[in-house]
N, C-alpha and C positions, 0 to 999 in steps of 0.2 A: 394569809390568802391573797393578800396584798401584792406580795412579793411575785407569789404564780401568776396572777395576773396580771403582773408587768411583763415577767417571763412571758407570758403568751401573745401580750402585745407586739411586744419587740420581735418574735418571731413571725406572730402576721403578717407585720408591716415588711420585713425582709424578705417574706416569702414572696410579694406582688412586686410587679414593675411595670413601668409602661407608662406611655400618656395619652392622655383622652383628646382625641381628634376630633371636629366633626364634620360631616356630610352638609351639604347644601338644606337649606329648606326647605320641608315639604308643608304644603298651606291645604291644612285639614279644612277651614272652609274662610271664604273672602269675604261674606255679607252675614257677619254676625250681628252685625252694629255696636254701639261702641262699647266693645266688651271689655271690661272691669276685670277681668280675673279668669283665669282658666286653670281645671286641678285634675289627676287621673285618678281613678277610682274602678272595679272591677262592680260593676253596676248589673250585669247578665250573668253572675257566676260562672262562667266560662272559665275564670282565671288565668285573666289577660288583663288588662290596664284600656278602660276605655276615657273617654275625657268630656267633661261637664265645661261650659262657658257661660259665666252671666254676663249682661249686661245693662245699662242705665234705659236701652230703647225697649220701649215693651215689644215684650212678643219671644226677645233672645235670650230666652233663658231653656237650654236643651243641652244634648247630648249626644255624644257621637259611640258609635259602636267601633269597636277594633275587630274586625270583620274576622281576621285569619291569626293574629295573635302575634304576627309580624309589621304591627304599624298602618294596615291600611284601614281607613275608616271610611264609614258609611256616611250614611246623610242625615242632618240633625233629626233629633226626635225632642220634639218638645217637650218640656216636663210641665211649664204653666205657661202661661201669659204672665211677668211681672215687668213694673214700672221702676227703675230708679236702683239697680242690682248692684248691690257695692261689693259683696264679699260671699264664699260660699266653701264649703265644705261636705267631705262624706263619712258620713260612720252611723253604727248599728245602734238609732235614737227606743226604738221598740221591741231589743233583746229576740228579734226571730230571727237573728244571724244573715240578714243579707246589708248592706248597705245603704241608709236611705238617706237624703242631702237637709244640708240648713242653711238656709238664703240667708241675708243680711241685706234690708233695703232702705234706703232714704227719699222714697215716693211712693207708697206712702211711709214714714218712720217705724219698722217692725221688724221683729227677728219670726220667719215662719219656716216650718221644717215638713218636708214630704215624701210620704212614704214609698218605699219601693212595696208595692203592696204584692208583686208575686216572686221578687228575688229573679227576675229577668229585664228588670230596668222599666216597668211601668209602672208610672208616679203616680199619687191620688193628688187632690187640690190639696193647698196650702193651711199647714194646720199653723195659728197664730201661736206661739209662744207670747209675746209681748208686742204692745204700741207704745208703751210710755218711756220714748226715747225722744231723742232731738239732734236731728244729723249722724243718724245711726253709720258707725266705721264698718266694726270687725265682730266677727263668733267664732267662737270655739267650743270645744268640746271635750271634757274629761270626768272621771268622778271623784266630784271635791265632797261630799260625803260617808265616801265609804261603803255606801249600800251595793255597789255592783254594778251600776246602772250609768249614764253616761248622762251630766248636766252640761247647763251652755254657760257660758261667758258671753260679753257683749260690751261694748264700749260705742259712746256718742260723743260728739263733739261739741255740740251746742252746750248740751245741758251737763259737761265734767261726768257723766254718768261710767261706773267700772259696774257692773252687776250682775250679778248671777242666777238663773233658773233651776231649782230643783225639778226634777225626774222622778215624780211622786211616786208613779207606780211600776217603773222600769219600761211604761208602753208608750211613754209619749205624752202624758199630760203633764202638764209645769205648773209650778206654786207661780205664786207672786213675785213681782222682781224683791231681787234680797240686792243692795248695797253693798258691794264689798269695801268701799273708800266715799265717802258723805262728801268729796272736792278734788277730783281727781284733774286741772282743769287741765280742757280742748284735750280730751282722750281721744287717743286714735287706734297704735298699736296694742295686740295682746299677746302672750304667749301663756301656756301653763305648762310647769316640771315639778317634780320633787326637787327643789332646791336645796334645802337641810338635810338631806337623809335621814328624814323620818318617814317613809314609806307613805306619805298624805303628797295630795297636788296642789302647790304654791300658783302665786299668779304674778306676771310679767304684765308693765302697762309702761305704757310713755304718756306722756303728758306732755303738750306742744304748749299750754297757756303759763307753764313755767320752766320750758324746756328742761324737763328733764326725765327721766327711766327708775320707774319704782317699784319693789316688788313683796308683795306682804304675803306675809306667813300664815298657812293654815294651822291653826293653832289648837285644832285637833278632833282634827282628820273629820271633823264634820259640817265642812263649811263654816267653821267662826273664821274670820280673818283677823289678824293685825295691825297696828299703823304701818301705815310708807314708810318702806325702808327707801333711800336713795342708794341707787345703783353707778348714774353718773347723771352729768349734768353740762349743756353748750349754750355760749354766749346767745346774748338774744336774737340776734340778727340772721339764727339758722332753725332745726328744730329734726325732733325723729320722727321719721318716714315709716319704718317699721321696725318690727322684734321680733328675733328667733330667739330657741336655747337648744345649744348639741353640744356635743361633749368636745372643744377642740384640742387641748392637749392629752389628751387619751389619760385622766386619771380617773374616769370612770365617775364624774359627777358633771353637773350641769354647769354649763357657762352659758353668755348672754352675748348673741350677736346685734347689731345696732347700727342701724342707717340713718346718717343724718342726712336731711333734704335742705339744701341750700348753704350747707357746710361742704358738703362732696366728700365725707368719712363715710367709710364702712370700717366698723370696729369690733373686736370682740373683746370681754371683760373675764377675766376668770374668776370662776368660784374656787376661794383659795383653800379652803377646809375643809370642802364639802356641805358647809353648812349654813352656805349663803351671804359670806363673807366674802363683796368682790374686790378685786385690784382696779388699777387705773388700767386707761383706754390702752389696747393694745392696736393700733392703727394698721387695717388691713393696706387701703387704701385714700389717701387724702385729694387726689385729685381725676376721680376721675366724676365727671360733673353733672350734677342731677342726679344721683342714683337713686330710683324707684324700688327696690327691694332685694333682700340679701335672703338667699335659699341654702341652706346650708345640705351638702347632698358628695358623696362620693364619687367623684368622676371619674379618678381613673382606677380604681381600684385597687388603693393600697393599705385598705383598712381602716383610714379617718377621713376627717369631715373636710370637705375643700368648701368653696362657696362661690353660687353665682349670682351672678348679680345683672340686673338692664339699665340702661340711662335714658331716660326721656327727653333730655337735650336734642334738639333738630337743628338743623340737618342730618347731622351726626349722630343719631342712637345706635346706642351698641347694646349688644348682649353677648356678655363673657364672662369669664370663673377664674379664679386665684385658687393654688395649687396650696395646700396643706404641706410643704417641704421636708419637716420633719415629722410629722403626727403630733407634734407639740405645740401647734400655734402657731410658727414661723411662714409664712406667708409671701412665696414668689408674687412676680407682677402680673399685670391682668392677660390672659388670654382672652384673647378677640375670638367668638363664635360666629358670629355675623355683626357685619354693619351693612347688609341691603338696605336696611330693616325695617319691618317692624315700627312703622314711625309712630314716636311715643310708645314703646314696648311697657306695659302696666304691670306685667304680672314674667314670672320664671318660675321653675319648677324643674326638681331633676328625679327623673322616674324612671322604669325600664317600660320603654313600648313595643319593642318588639322581640321581646322574650329570649336575648343571649346574655342576659343575667350582668350587661350594667345599665348605668342611670344613663337615658337621652334626655335632650332638654327641652320641657314644652314651656312655649310663649303666646301671649295673648297682646293685641296692640288693640288701644283705641280708636285712633286715626285710620292707620289700614281699615280695621274691622275686620281683622283676621285671625285664626288660630292658627298655631303653625309648631310644626315640631323638629329636632335636628338628631339624629343618627348621631351615635357613639360608636365611631369608630377603632376604639381601643383596640390594640391587639396585645394579647399576653407575652412579658417578657420570658427572656430565656431561663428565670428562674421559678417560674412557675409550675406548680407540679398538681397533676390530677391521676389518679387512680383510677383505670375500669377494674381492679379486684377488688374497690369498695362500693358495697351494696346499703342503700337504707331503703328500710320497709316496717309496717304498710305506707305507702306514698300514693293520694292523703292518708293523712292518719288523724285519730281522734287523741288519744293517750298517750301510748307508747310505741317509740321510734327504735325500731334493730337496728344497729350497724353490725353488719356481716364485711367483716376484713379478716383477711390473714396478718396483717400489723395489730399490734395494741392500740389503743385511741386511749391515746392522754385525755385530753380534753377538749370540750367543745363551747362554741357561743354562739346565738341567734342575732341574726340581725335581720331589722326589716329591710325592704329593696331600697327606702332611702340611703340605708349604711349605716342607720342608727342599733348601735348594740342596744337589746331585750334584754337579754337574758347569759349567762353562765352558768347554764344546768350540769350539775353531779354526772358523771358516765356509770353507771354500775351494771356489769357484765353486759358492758354495749347496749345500754339500753338507756334511752332517755325519755324521760318523762317531759311533754310537751302539751298536756291539757289546761294548761294555765294559757296558752297563747290564744287570743281571739282568734278566730274563723279569716283566713286570708292565704299568702303566699309569704314565706321566708328564705332566709338564706342562713343554711348550718356550714359552721367553719369548724372543721377536728382538727387537734394535731395527729398526726400518726408520723412517729419516729421522725419528727424535729421538722414535717412538712406538712404544709395546710395545703385540705382537702377541703372544696366546696361544692356544699349540694343545695339544689333548689327544692324545697319542701311546701307540701301546703298542706294546712290546718283546715279541719273540718269546725 
C-alpha cells in the first residue's frame, strides 16, 4: 500500500506544472482596528469562503461575506464586542453542521465560543470556555478524547499553561481546564495532529521560556498526555513565534513547521518514522527578517506543501512564499507576493477566495489596520489534464459519490482546500464512500489512465 501511495504521489506531482503569481493587493477593510488575525470560513453556508477578522481594539471582531464567490466582499458584520482579541478559529462546536467561531482574548484573559445560530452567519454572544489564563495566546480545536466532537486547546504565556477543555456533550458545554503539561514555559504556539500514527490527536507547542518546541503524546486516545518530548531548541537570544503541522516530504505523516522570531529562521522538522521521532532542522530560510508566521499551503497546484510567510520588519515588511520544489521538502528562495505592504503584517493564510480551485493569500496588518487578499493568477501548464467525459454525482453528496467515466478510475485522493491530504478512499465499482468527511468543500483527485483529474466536491 505504501508503494502504491508513493506511485500515486509521483504521478500527481508530475501531472501539475506552473508557477503561482499574484495580483495586486485587494483591500477588504482598511478600518479594522489593530487586527491580529484574519481567517477564511464558509459562515453562511453558500459554499464559498467568507472572512473573519479579530483585533485587540474593542468592537472589531467581525466577518465579511463573500458576496459572489469570486472574492467580492461586503461590509463588516459585527460578531460581538471583544477587547484584546488575539486568535480565532472556525469549527463546528455544537454539532449542527455549520461553522461556529472560537476566540482567544487577553483582555480579559479568556477563551470564548460564538454559536452560528442559523447557519447563515448570525452569532450568539460569547460562551465562556475558560477565564483561568494569564496572557492568552492561541486556541485550537480537535477531538482529543475520541468521542466525535471537538474539544479545545489553549496556550497562555505568563502562567506557562498548555491546557485542554472537554466538549462534554458535543453541544459546546465544556468541562474544567485540564493541563496537558504542568509547565511549558512561556507557551505561545500550538498545533494538533496525529504525530505517531496511532489515530488519535497529539499536541505540539512552543515554549519561549526555554526556547524549545515540544510534542505531547495522547497516550490512550482519551486525552491523557505523556511527558514533553523535545523536537528542537534555539539559542537564548531568539525564540519560537509560530508552529504548524503538515506533510512536507510526501511520506504521508505529519512534519512540523517552526518560525523563529529574532533568529530570522523558518524551518521544518521531518517525522522520520511516522511515529513522532523528528529529525534535525531543515532550514527553509534564515535571512527573512523577523518572520511572524508560517502557513503551509499548495500555492502552485503541484500537490505538495509550500510555505507562506510574512515579515513585520518595517518599513520593508514583506508577504511571500517558498516553493517546495520537489515535493520532498526542498525549498526554493523567497517569492515576493507584496512589498507594498501591510505594515507589520500579523497573519497570512492560503485559501481559495475566488472559486477557481487555487489558493489565494489572505493577510492582516496591525499598523495599517487592514484585511487584504491577493489573487493567485496561476495558469495551468501544458501537462495538466482535465476530462469533460468524467462526471461526479451527486454533488453535493451525503455518503456515496459516483464517478461516471469511459475510462477506468484507478485511485482517488481527497484534499482540503489548503492542499492537505485527507484520505485515499478505495474506489469500488467507480464509487467512493465519503460519509466520513465533515461538511465542507474538498478537492477530489482521481487517476485515470495515468492522468490526474481534479474535481471540487461539496459534502453535506
